[in-house]
DSSP file (Angstrom, degrees, kcal/mol; ACC not computed):
  #  RESIDUE AA STRUCTURE BP1 BP2  ACC     N-H-->O    O-->H-N    N-H-->O    O-->H-N    TCO  KAPPA ALPHA  PHI   PSI    X-CA   Y-CA   Z-CA
    1    1 A M     >        0   0    0      0, 0.0     4,-2.3     0, 0.0     5,-0.2   0.000 360.0 360.0 360.0 -38.4   98.8   95.8   80.3
    2    2 A A  H  >  +     0   0    0      1,-0.2     4,-2.4     2,-0.2     5,-0.2   0.876 360.0  51.4 -64.3 -36.5   95.7   95.7   78.2
    3    3 A T  H  > S+     0   0    0      2,-0.2     4,-2.6     1,-0.2    -1,-0.2   0.918 109.7  49.2 -66.1 -43.0   93.5   95.5   81.3
    4    4 A A  H  > S+     0   0    0      2,-0.2     4,-2.1     1,-0.2    -2,-0.2   0.899 113.3  46.4 -63.8 -41.1   95.1   98.6   82.9
    5    5 A I  H  X S+     0   0    0     -4,-2.3     4,-2.2     2,-0.2    -1,-0.2   0.911 112.6  49.8 -68.2 -41.8   94.8  100.6   79.7
    6    6 A K  H  X S+     0   0    0     -4,-2.4     4,-2.0    -5,-0.2    -2,-0.2   0.915 112.1  47.9 -63.8 -42.2   91.2   99.6   79.2
    7    7 A D  H  X S+     0   0    0     -4,-2.6     4,-1.8     1,-0.2    -1,-0.2   0.892 110.4  51.9 -65.1 -39.7   90.3  100.5   82.8
    8    8 A A  H  X S+     0   0    0     -4,-2.1     4,-1.3     1,-0.2    -1,-0.2   0.896 109.6  49.6 -63.9 -39.6   92.1  103.8   82.5
    9    9 A K  H  X S+     0   0    0     -4,-2.2     4,-0.7     1,-0.2    -1,-0.2   0.881 110.1  51.3 -66.1 -37.5   90.1  104.6   79.4
   10   10 A N  H  < S+     0   0    0     -4,-2.0    -1,-0.2     1,-0.2    -2,-0.2   0.841 114.8  42.5 -67.9 -32.4   86.8  103.7   81.2
   11   11 A R  H  X S+     0   0    0     -4,-1.8     4,-2.1     1,-0.1     5,-0.3   0.646  94.9  83.1 -87.5 -15.3   87.7  106.0   84.1
   12   12 A L  H  X S+     0   0    0     -4,-1.3     4,-2.5     1,-0.2     5,-0.2   0.927  90.5  44.9 -57.8 -53.2   89.0  108.9   82.0
   13   13 A S  H  X S+     0   0    0     -4,-0.7     4,-2.6     1,-0.2     5,-0.2   0.935 114.9  44.6 -64.0 -50.3   85.7  110.6   81.2
   14   14 A P  H  > S+     0   0    0      0, 0.0     4,-2.2     0, 0.0     5,-0.2   0.902 115.5  48.6 -63.0 -38.2   84.0  110.4   84.6
   15   15 A I  H  X S+     0   0    0     -4,-2.1     4,-2.5     2,-0.2     5,-0.2   0.938 114.3  44.8 -66.5 -45.6   87.1  111.6   86.4
   16   16 A L  H  X S+     0   0    0     -4,-2.5     4,-2.7    -5,-0.3     5,-0.2   0.903 113.7  49.8 -65.8 -40.6   87.7  114.5   84.1
   17   17 A M  H  X S+     0   0    0     -4,-2.6     4,-2.2    -5,-0.2    -1,-0.2   0.923 114.0  45.0 -64.5 -43.1   84.1  115.6   84.1
   18   18 A T  H  X S+     0   0    0     -4,-2.2     4,-2.1    -5,-0.2     5,-0.2   0.924 115.7  46.7 -66.2 -44.6   83.9  115.5   87.9
   19   19 A T  H  X S+     0   0    0     -4,-2.5     4,-2.6    -5,-0.2    -2,-0.2   0.928 114.8  46.0 -64.6 -45.5   87.2  117.3   88.3
   20   20 A L  H  X S+     0   0    0     -4,-2.7     4,-2.6    -5,-0.2     5,-0.2   0.881 111.2  52.3 -67.5 -37.5   86.4  120.0   85.7
   21   21 A A  H  X S+     0   0    0     -4,-2.2     4,-1.4    -5,-0.2    -1,-0.2   0.935 114.9  41.6 -63.6 -45.3   82.9  120.6   87.1
   22   22 A A  H  X S+     0   0    0     -4,-2.1     4,-1.9    -5,-0.2    -2,-0.2   0.901 115.2  51.1 -68.1 -40.1   84.2  121.1   90.6
   23   23 A A  H  X S+     0   0    0     -4,-2.6     4,-1.8     1,-0.2    -2,-0.2   0.906 108.5  50.6 -66.0 -41.4   87.2  123.2   89.4
   24   24 A L  H  < S+     0   0    0     -4,-2.6    -1,-0.2     1,-0.2    -2,-0.2   0.843 111.4  49.4 -65.7 -31.4   85.0  125.5   87.3
   25   25 A R  H  < S+     0   0    0     -4,-1.4     4,-0.4    -5,-0.2    -1,-0.2   0.850 116.2  41.6 -74.6 -33.7   82.8  126.1   90.3
   26   26 A L  H  X S+     0   0    0     -4,-1.9     4,-2.0     1,-0.2     3,-0.4   0.660  93.7  83.8 -87.4 -17.0   85.7  126.8   92.7
   27   27 A L  H  X S+     0   0    0     -4,-1.8     4,-2.1     1,-0.2     5,-0.2   0.890  87.1  52.4 -58.2 -44.3   87.7  128.9   90.3
   28   28 A P  H  > S+     0   0    0      0, 0.0     4,-1.4     0, 0.0    -1,-0.2   0.878 110.3  49.8 -61.4 -34.2   85.9  132.2   90.9
   29   29 A L  H  4 S+     0   0    0     -3,-0.4    -2,-0.2    -4,-0.4    17,-0.1   0.894 110.4  49.8 -68.1 -38.7   86.5  131.8   94.7
   30   30 A A  H  < S+     0   0    0     -4,-2.0    -1,-0.2     1,-0.2    -3,-0.1   0.855 120.3  35.3 -68.1 -34.7   90.2  131.1   94.1
   31   31 A I  H  < S+     0   0    0     -4,-2.1    -1,-0.2    -5,-0.2    -2,-0.2   0.637  97.7 122.5 -91.3 -15.8   90.6  134.2   92.0
   32   32 A G     <  -     0   0    0     -4,-1.4    -3,-0.1    -5,-0.2    -5,-0.0   0.420  67.8 -68.8 -48.3-179.3   88.1  136.4   93.9
   33   33 A S        -     0   0    0      1,-0.1     9,-0.1     9,-0.0    -1,-0.1  -0.052  43.6-108.8 -71.0 172.5   88.5  139.7   95.6
   34   34 A G        +     0   0    0      4,-0.0     5,-0.1     8,-0.0    -1,-0.1   0.010  61.2 144.7 -96.0  27.6   90.5  140.3   98.8
   35   35 A E     >  -     0   0    0      1,-0.1     4,-1.6     3,-0.1    -3,-0.0  -0.344  60.7-115.5 -62.3 148.8   87.7  140.9  101.2
   36   36 A P  H  > S+     0   0    0      0, 0.0     4,-0.8     0, 0.0     3,-0.2   0.875 115.1  45.0 -57.4 -40.6   88.4  139.6  104.7
   37   37 A V  H  > S+     0   0    0      1,-0.2     4,-1.1     2,-0.2     3,-0.4   0.888 113.3  51.0 -70.3 -37.4   85.7  137.0  104.6
   38   38 A R  H  > S+     0   0    0      1,-0.2     4,-2.9     2,-0.2    -1,-0.2   0.698  94.5  73.3 -73.6 -20.0   86.6  135.9  101.1
   39   39 A E  H  X S+     0   0    0     -4,-1.6     4,-2.3     2,-0.2    -1,-0.2   0.929  99.6  44.1 -62.1 -43.9   90.3  135.4  101.9
   40   40 A I  H  X S+     0   0    0     -4,-0.8     4,-2.4    -3,-0.4    -1,-0.2   0.922 115.1  48.4 -66.4 -43.8   89.6  132.3  103.9
   41   41 A E  H  X S+     0   0    0     -4,-1.1     4,-2.3     1,-0.2    -2,-0.2   0.885 110.9  51.9 -63.7 -37.7   87.2  130.9  101.2
   42   42 A G  H  X S+     0   0    0     -4,-2.9     4,-1.8     2,-0.2    -2,-0.2   0.923 111.2  45.7 -65.1 -44.5   89.8  131.7   98.5
   43   43 A L  H  X S+     0   0    0     -4,-2.3     4,-2.0     1,-0.2    -2,-0.2   0.903 113.2  50.4 -65.5 -40.2   92.6  129.9  100.3
   44   44 A M  H  X S+     0   0    0     -4,-2.4     4,-2.4     1,-0.2    -2,-0.2   0.893 108.8  51.8 -65.1 -38.6   90.3  126.9  101.0
   45   45 A S  H  X S+     0   0    0     -4,-2.3     4,-2.6     2,-0.2    -1,-0.2   0.856 107.3  53.0 -68.0 -33.1   89.3  126.8   97.3
   46   46 A V  H  X S+     0   0    0     -4,-1.8     4,-2.3     2,-0.2    -1,-0.2   0.912 110.4  47.7 -65.8 -41.8   92.9  126.8   96.2
   47   47 A V  H  X S+     0   0    0     -4,-2.0     4,-2.0     2,-0.2    -2,-0.2   0.918 113.2  47.8 -64.3 -42.9   93.6  123.8   98.5
   48   48 A I  H  X S+     0   0    0     -4,-2.4     4,-2.4     2,-0.2    -2,-0.2   0.908 111.2  51.4 -65.5 -41.8   90.5  122.0   97.3
   49   49 A L  H  X S+     0   0    0     -4,-2.6     4,-2.5     1,-0.2     5,-0.2   0.921 109.8  48.6 -61.2 -44.3   91.5  122.7   93.6
   50   50 A S  H  X S+     0   0    0     -4,-2.3     4,-2.2     1,-0.2    -1,-0.2   0.880 111.7  50.4 -66.1 -35.2   95.0  121.3   94.1
   51   51 A G  H  X S+     0   0    0     -4,-2.0     4,-2.3     2,-0.2    -1,-0.2   0.893 109.8  50.7 -65.9 -39.7   93.6  118.2   95.8
   52   52 A L  H  X S+     0   0    0     -4,-2.4     4,-2.2     2,-0.2    -2,-0.2   0.942 113.5  43.8 -62.4 -47.8   91.2  117.7   92.9
   53   53 A F  H  X S+     0   0    0     -4,-2.5     4,-2.2     1,-0.2    -2,-0.2   0.877 113.9  49.9 -69.3 -36.5   93.9  117.9   90.3
   54   54 A S  H  X S+     0   0    0     -4,-2.2     4,-2.4    -5,-0.2    -1,-0.2   0.904 111.8  48.1 -69.4 -38.6   96.3  115.8   92.2
   55   55 A S  H  X S+     0   0    0     -4,-2.3     4,-2.4     2,-0.2    -2,-0.2   0.885 111.5  50.5 -68.8 -35.9   93.8  113.0   92.8
   56   56 A A  H  X S+     0   0    0     -4,-2.2     4,-2.1    -5,-0.2     5,-0.2   0.922 111.3  48.6 -64.9 -42.4   92.8  113.1   89.2
   57   57 A A  H  X>S+     0   0    0     -4,-2.2     4,-2.5     1,-0.2     5,-0.7   0.910 111.9  49.0 -64.0 -41.3   96.4  112.8   88.1
   58   58 A L  I  X>S+     0   0    0     -4,-2.4     5,-2.3     1,-0.2     4,-0.8   0.921 112.6  48.0 -63.8 -42.4   97.0  109.9   90.5
   59   59 A N  I  <5S+     0   0    0     -4,-2.4    -1,-0.2     1,-0.2    -2,-0.2   0.855 120.3  36.6 -66.2 -34.8   93.9  108.1   89.3
   60   60 A L  I  <5S+     0   0    0     -4,-2.1    -2,-0.2    -5,-0.2    -1,-0.2   0.740 131.5  22.4 -92.8 -24.0   94.7  108.5   85.6
   61   61 A L  I  X5S+     0   0    0     -4,-2.5     4,-0.7    -5,-0.2    -3,-0.2   0.818 126.0  34.7-111.5 -44.7   98.5  108.1   85.7
   62   62 A I  I  X<S+     0   0    0     -4,-0.8     4,-2.1    -5,-0.7     3,-0.3   0.927 110.5  55.6 -84.2 -47.3   99.7  106.2   88.7
   63   63 A L  H  ><S+     0   0    0     -5,-2.3     4,-2.6     1,-0.2     5,-0.2   0.863 103.6  53.7 -61.8 -39.5   97.0  103.7   89.4
   64   64 A P  H  > S+     0   0    0      0, 0.0     4,-2.1     0, 0.0    -1,-0.2   0.906 110.0  49.5 -61.0 -37.6   97.0  102.1   85.9
   65   65 A G  H  X S+     0   0    0     -4,-0.7     4,-2.1    -3,-0.3    -2,-0.2   0.906 111.4  48.3 -65.4 -41.1  100.8  101.5   86.3
   66   66 A K  H  X S+     0   0    0     -4,-2.1     4,-2.5     2,-0.2     5,-0.2   0.904 109.9  52.3 -65.5 -40.3  100.3   99.9   89.7
   67   67 A A  H  X S+     0   0    0     -4,-2.6     4,-2.4     1,-0.2    -2,-0.2   0.903 108.9  50.8 -62.2 -40.4   97.5   97.7   88.3
   68   68 A F  H  X S+     0   0    0     -4,-2.1     4,-2.5     2,-0.2    -1,-0.2   0.913 110.2  49.2 -62.5 -43.1   99.8   96.5   85.6
   69   69 A R  H  X S+     0   0    0     -4,-2.1     4,-2.3     1,-0.2    -2,-0.2   0.903 112.5  47.2 -65.2 -40.7  102.5   95.7   88.1
   70   70 A F  H  X S+     0   0    0     -4,-2.5     4,-2.5     2,-0.2    -1,-0.2   0.884 111.6  51.3 -67.9 -37.3  100.1   93.8   90.3
   71   71 A E  H  X S+     0   0    0     -4,-2.4     4,-1.9    -5,-0.2    -2,-0.2   0.928 112.5  45.7 -63.2 -44.5   98.8   91.9   87.3
   72   72 A R  H  X S+     0   0    0     -4,-2.5     4,-2.1     1,-0.2    -2,-0.2   0.880 111.9  52.2 -65.9 -38.5  102.3   91.0   86.2
   73   73 A F  H  X S+     0   0    0     -4,-2.3     4,-2.0     2,-0.2    -2,-0.2   0.900 108.3  51.3 -64.6 -41.2  103.2   90.0   89.8
   74   74 A G  H  X S+     0   0    0     -4,-2.5     4,-1.8     1,-0.2    -2,-0.2   0.895 109.5  50.0 -63.0 -40.6  100.1   87.7   89.9
   75   75 A K  H  X S+     0   0    0     -4,-1.9     4,-1.9     1,-0.2    -1,-0.2   0.907 110.5  49.3 -64.8 -41.3  101.0   86.0   86.7
   76   76 A S  H  X S+     0   0    0     -4,-2.1     4,-1.5     1,-0.2    -1,-0.2   0.857 109.4  52.4 -67.9 -33.7  104.6   85.4   87.9
   77   77 A M  H  X>S+     0   0    0     -4,-2.0     5,-2.2     1,-0.2     4,-0.6   0.866 108.7  50.5 -68.0 -35.9  103.3   83.9   91.2
   78   78 A K  H ><5S+     0   0    0     -4,-1.8     3,-0.6     1,-0.2    -2,-0.2   0.877 107.3  55.0 -67.3 -37.2  101.0   81.5   89.2
   79   79 A E  H 3<5S+     0   0    0     -4,-1.9    -1,-0.2     1,-0.2    -2,-0.2   0.866 109.6  44.9 -65.1 -36.8  104.0   80.4   87.1
   80   80 A I  H 3<5S-     0   0    0     -4,-1.5    -1,-0.2    -5,-0.1    -2,-0.2   0.530 116.1-115.2 -87.6  -4.3  106.1   79.5   90.1
   81   81 A G  T <<5       0   0    0     -3,-0.6    -3,-0.2    -4,-0.6    -2,-0.1   0.711 360.0 360.0  85.0  21.9  103.1   77.7   91.7
   82   82 A A      <       0   0    0     -5,-2.2    -4,-0.2     0, 0.0    -5,-0.1   0.470 360.0 360.0 -86.8 360.0  102.7   79.9   94.7
C-alpha cells in the first residue's frame, strides 16, 4: 500500500499540470461561438477535454488501487511458494 501511495503522490503533480495546461488551452474552443467552422472544433475540444479528465482520474484513482492489489497478490504467491 505504501508503494502505491508513494507512486500516486509522485505522479500527481505532472498529471495535474499537463491536464490543466491542455484543458485551459482547449476551454475557449469548447465555449466558443457558434460559427459553422468553429462548431466542429468546439465539439472536438469537448471530446478531448473529457478524455483528458477521464485519463487523469484513472491515473490518479484507479491505477494506485490496481497496483496495491497486484502487490498484495505477488506477496501471497510468494507465501504459498508459487
